C-alpha positions in Angstrom: 96.1 -2.1 25.2 94.6 -5.6 26.4 91.0 -5.2 24.7 92.6 -4.7 21.7 94.8 -8.2 21.8 91.4 -10.1 22.5 89.1 -8.4 20.1 92.8 -9.3 17.5 92.4 -12.8 18.7 88.8 -13.2 18.6 88.3 -11.6 14.7 91.9 -14.2 14.1 89.3 -17.1 15.7 86.7 -16.6 13.5 88.1 -16.2 10.3 90.1 -18.9 10.5 86.8 -20.8 11.9 84.7 -19.7 9.0 87.1 -20.3 6.0 87.8 -23.5 7.8 83.7 -24.5 7.4 84.2 -23.2 4.3 86.6 -25.2 2.5 85.1 -28.0 4.1 81.1 -27.4 2.8 83.1 -27.0 0.1 84.3 -30.2 -0.9 81.5 -32.4 0.5 80.1 -30.0 -2.3 82.1 -31.1 -4.6 81.9 -35.0 -3.5 78.6 -34.6 -3.8 78.4 -33.0 -7.0 81.0 -36.4 -8.4 78.0 -38.9 -6.7 75.6 -37.1 -8.6 77.6 -37.5 -11.6 77.8 -41.1 -11.3 74.3 -41.7 -10.3 73.0 -39.7 -13.5 74.8 -41.5 -15.6 73.7 -44.6 -14.4 69.9 -43.3 -14.7 70.7 -42.6 -17.9 72.3 -45.5 -19.1 69.2 -47.8 -17.3 66.0 -45.5 -17.0 63.1 -47.2 -18.1 60.2 -45.4 -19.6 58.0 -48.3 -18.8 58.5 -51.7 -17.3 56.4 -55.3 -16.4 58.0 -57.9 -15.2 55.5 -60.2 -15.0 55.3 -59.9 -19.1 59.1 -59.7 -19.7 58.6 -56.5 -21.3 60.7 -53.3 -20.6 60.5 -50.0 -22.8 63.4 -47.5 -22.1 63.5 -44.1 -22.4 63.8 -42.0 -25.3 62.7 -39.1 -27.5 59.5 -37.4 -26.2 57.3 -40.8 -26.0 55.7 -40.8 -22.4 53.8 -43.4 -20.7 49.8 -42.6 -20.7 48.7 -45.8 -19.5 48.8 -49.9 -18.3 45.4 -52.1 -18.0 46.2 -55.4 -17.1 42.9 -57.4 -17.4 43.5 -60.9 -19.9 46.6 -59.3 -21.3 48.5 -57.0 -20.8 47.9 -53.0 -22.8 50.5 -50.1 -22.1 49.6 -46.9 -24.2 52.6 -44.3 -24.5 52.5 -41.4 -26.8 54.4 -39.1 -29.0 53.2 -35.8 -30.1 49.7 -37.2 -31.7 51.4 -41.0 -32.6 50.0 -43.1 -30.0 51.5 -46.8 -29.2 49.8 -49.6 -27.8 52.0 -52.7 -26.5 49.5 -55.6 -26.3 50.2 -59.3 -25.3 48.4 -62.1 -27.1 47.6 -66.4 -26.3 51.0 -67.5 -28.3 48.2 -70.0 -29.3 46.7 -67.2 -31.9 48.7 -67.1 -34.8 49.6 -63.7 -36.9 47.2 -64.6 -39.1 44.1 -64.8 -36.9 45.2 -61.8 -35.3 45.5 -59.8 -38.6 41.4 -61.2 -39.9 40.5 -59.7 -36.2 42.1 -56.6 -36.8 41.0 -56.5 -40.0 37.6 -57.1 -39.2 37.3 -54.7 -36.1 38.8 -51.7 -38.1 35.9 -51.1 -39.7 36.3 -49.3 -43.4 40.3 -49.4 -43.9 42.7 -49.5 -46.7 45.8 -52.2 -46.8 48.9 -50.0 -47.1 51.1 -53.7 -47.2 50.7 -56.5 -45.6 54.5 -58.8 -45.4 55.5 -61.1 -42.7 55.0 -59.8 -39.1 53.6 -56.6 -40.4 50.5 -55.3 -41.1 49.7 -51.3 -42.4 46.5 -49.8 -43.2 45.0 -46.6 -42.8 41.0 -45.3 -42.1 39.4 -44.3 -45.3 37.6 -40.8 -43.7 38.2 -37.9 -43.8 41.0 -37.2 -41.3 42.8 -41.0 -42.0 44.7 -42.2 -39.3 47.8 -44.6 -40.2 47.6 -47.9 -38.2 51.3 -49.8 -38.3 50.8 -53.8 -36.8 54.0 -55.3 -35.6 53.9 -59.0 -33.9 56.6 -60.1 -32.1 57.2 -64.1 -31.1 58.0 -63.9 -27.1 57.4 -67.4 -25.5 54.9 -70.5 -24.9 52.6 -68.5 -23.5 52.9 -65.2 -24.8 53.6 -63.0 -27.8 53.1 -59.1 -28.7 50.9 -56.9 -31.2 52.7 -53.2 -30.8 50.1 -51.1 -32.6 50.9 -47.7 -34.0 48.9 -44.9 -34.7 49.2 -41.1 -36.2 47.2 -39.0 -38.2 48.0 -40.0 -42.6 49.0 -36.6 -42.6 51.9 -36.3 -40.4 53.3 -40.1 -40.5 56.2 -39.3 -42.3 57.5 -37.3 -39.4 56.4 -39.7 -37.1 57.6 -43.2 -38.7 61.8 -41.9 -36.9 59.6 -42.2 -34.0 58.3 -45.2 -34.3 61.4 -47.1 -35.5 63.2 -45.9 -32.2 60.4 -47.2 -30.0 60.7 -50.0 -31.8 64.5 -50.3 -31.6 63.9 -49.7 -27.5 60.9 -52.3 -26.7 62.4 -55.4 -24.7 61.6 -58.1 -24.8 
């Protein structure tokens, strides 16, 4: 008879212990989940695709843009991509005007057709069989650096790419 009471007591003790541990584990899991939700909220708001503090530029995460490369020599050159759309963000000397930069780009681009040239924007396409559309945006920044943002996509896919271009332009912080 004593063995039955002893067995029942141990069984009751183990059951109580397991229930108590389960409740504690569950509340710790709930607390951890709440912390993760808070962290995720902060991360989504401030998540950056790219940042360079020296040049004072950041690109907020958006759409399906991906970071491809960064080269820093005398200037900063960052390449981002979205499917067949490429974006190049480059720093340029503030000593050069956009008119000078446009002339350099046009002479270096080869045989192209100018689509539009207005203000701080230049749009052209190559005359190749598989033509490439290029959009160039000039952004004044400070006394030492300005930025040009270049988008390149196949002409056949430009209309589909245009919303992604506008979206990225809105997510670049200088």
